[in-house]
C-alpha positions, 0 to 999 in steps of 0.5 A: 271814725269820724264822718266827713262832716265831722272831720271838716268841722274839726279842720275848720276849728283847728284852722281858726285856732291856728296862729296867724302866720300858719293861717296866711301860709295855708291861704297862700298854698290854697290859692296857688293850688287853685291857680295850678288847677285852673291853669291845667284845666284851661290848658286842657281846654285850649284849642289846637291850631292849624295852618290856614294859609302860608307864604302869602304876600303882604297884601293878601296877608293883610286882607286875610287878617282883616277878614278874620278880625271881622269874623272874631276868629282867633289867630296865631302867626307861625315864625316858620313860613309866616303861616296864619293859624286858626283853631282846628275846629274852625279851619274848614269854616273859615276857609269857605268864608274866605273863599266866598270873599275871594281871599287870598287873591294871589298874583302879586301886583294886579292881583285883583284880576280883571276887576282892576278894569272896573275902576277905570277913570275917564280920560285914561290914556291908551297906554295905561289901559294896555298896562292895566289889561296886561296886569289883569291878564297876568294875574288871571293866568297866575290864579288859574295856574295856582289851582293846579296840583303841586303848585303853591304859587305862580307868577306870569310875565307877558311881553306883548308887542304893539301891532304893526301894519308892516308884516316884517316888523310884527313879532310874536308875544312871549311869556314867562311863568315862575312856579313855586312848587309845594315842598317835596313835589314836582311836575311831570312833563305832561303837567308842564305841557298843560301849563304851556298850552294854558298860557299859549291859548289864553294870549292871542298869537302866542305860540307854545314855543315862546312860553318858558316855565321855571320853578323856584330853584331856577330849573327850566321845566319847559322845553322846545317840544322835542325829546333828545331822540327827536320825538315830541312827547306825544310821539314818544308816549305812543312809542312806549305804549306800543312797546308795553302793549307787545310786552303785555301780549307776550307775558299774557300768552306765555304765563299760562304755560310757564307759570306766573312770574316765570317770563320776562319780555322786552320789546323795542319798536322802531316807528316811522312818524314821517308823513309821506304823500305820493302821486303816481301817473302812468301811461300804458301802450295802446297795444293792437290798433283794432283794440285801441280807442279812437279819440278823434279822426280827421280826413281831408280830400281835394280834387282839381281838373283842367283843359289840355294844351290847345286853347279853348274856352269862353273868351273873357276873364276866365280864359286868362287864368293860368293852366292847371297842372295835369292830374291822372285819375287814380283808377283808369276806365276799363280798356284803357290799360296797356295802350288799348283804345276804347271808343272815340278819342276825346281831348285829354284832361289834366286831373289833381287829387289830394287826400289827408287822414289824421286819427288820434287814439286815447292814451291809457293813464293811471293816476294814484295818490298815496298818503302814508300813515303816520306812526308806521311800524318799521321794525321790532326787536324782541327779547324774552327770558323764560325761567326753568321749570320747577320739578318736585321729587318724591321726597318733596325737594324741588329742583330746577329743570330747563325747558326742552327744545320742543317747548322752546320752539312752540313758545317761539312760534307762539310769540311770533304769532302774537306780535305779527313777527315779519322777517321781511321787515327785519324783525329780531327775536331772541329767546333765553331759558335760564334759572331766575335768581329769586331775591330775598323777600324784603322785610316788611317793617311794621310801623311802630305804634308810636309812629301811627299819626292817629294813635299819636293824637289819641295818646297825646290827648289821653296823656294830657288828661292823665297828667292833669288828673295826676297833678291835681290828685297829687296837689290835693292828697300830697299838699292840701290834705297834710296841711289840713291834718295839721289843723285838725282838733283832736277829740277831748279825751282824758288820758288815763295812765296806769298806776304802779300796781296795775303795771306790775299786774300787767307785767305778769300777764300777756301784754296786749298790743292794743293796750300798749298802742293806746298807752303809747299814743296817750303818753305822746298826746299828754307829752305834747299838751302838758310836758310838766305833767309828764315830768312829774309822772316820770319823777314819780316812777323814779321815786316809786322804783327807788 
């Protein structure tokens, strides 16, 4: 076997001796082979592109493209959604650099936020200032809402009324929020309520009821703050949490008795969320007078006296006064009763005495101020279902057996105690013991290997490398190597043919396969190089046989 160097030298020698057309065909084939190998190598080294941003406005898209051009980052545009794509290994780095430049700004018109107020010109009218302030506020609110999860884009419209000195003419501002949610995403009531409160607290005098939130499909997400039952979200949440708490209490206290998964409970709670304030003022009777407390006492007494019928007295003005009415003393002197006379008689005198007494007693008063707690439990309705007890027989079979009345009674008392059951409150309780229907276990479908994202990525990379290697090997061994063989120069060896006597001697002995193969190859080579010589040999064989 010739060495690789000798084989290469033979191929080059054969190429130099080949005709011109064959040389040109060889060069064209070699160039095409090199081009195919180079293209496959470049394809294997081509970076994978990922989405940087999508659904950008024309203004933000132009700003992002200009920034990427300055950073010398290659980019592509996707026809679906107008997304801007960059190489995967540069994705996070580019996002951080663009975030440092506050790109994309978002928010549509006035997307620069309050920075639009930095370029105010001297002499700007009050109307233009108000419009710029409103645009800036709308842009800032939209950018804040876009930071929330599941929100891809947002627009905010504010209706700000001009202040008025007349109270009856003043109107509260209103706001409208349009959300573009991510594909397949939605917002729960709590998230919508958060957006409403965010806008309401960011605008002065804007009540939450004046904020309207809709999504890109026109669905109204905000409400008046009341559920169909008349409860606001916080009250409804409290009611559900209270019911779930009772359910957990029941299942946790009964599960150790009947087994895990053998008890189901449902609780309905009626909660009073009304706020009641009551003031009571009561007056009690005084009772006995000697035990009553005196508040105030007032006593007034007057006594008047005058002369008899006979005139007398000191002449003058005092004598001209009209006579005073007669007054009898309350107590008569001793011995004056029953017409008895005592001592010498004196002229009779008229006496007038008046006495008034007023006593005020304290009144017993009781004042109570009662504020009823909001969220008072009015009534409970309990429904509990217990599974039959599983009993294993001696042969290993498992049968279902209902609970006894004593066991159900004990469980009933246990449940009523854990939920503070109250008959006076009107609570209702229902206990049922039945065999649970065991559903068939769901068939867990294993994720096939061809659906595993990580495995798919690895297989794609390995498959691409194997494809490139296979194509290169085919082109080298299947195209280039056969072509080089056609230009190989055979070694200069003189073919030796066997004469007649040697052939006759060989016919009598065992013919060696190697000798036959050598003769066959030599004959083929001589026939290719000198057909005339072969014709003469054949002619000699025919003449000799004749």
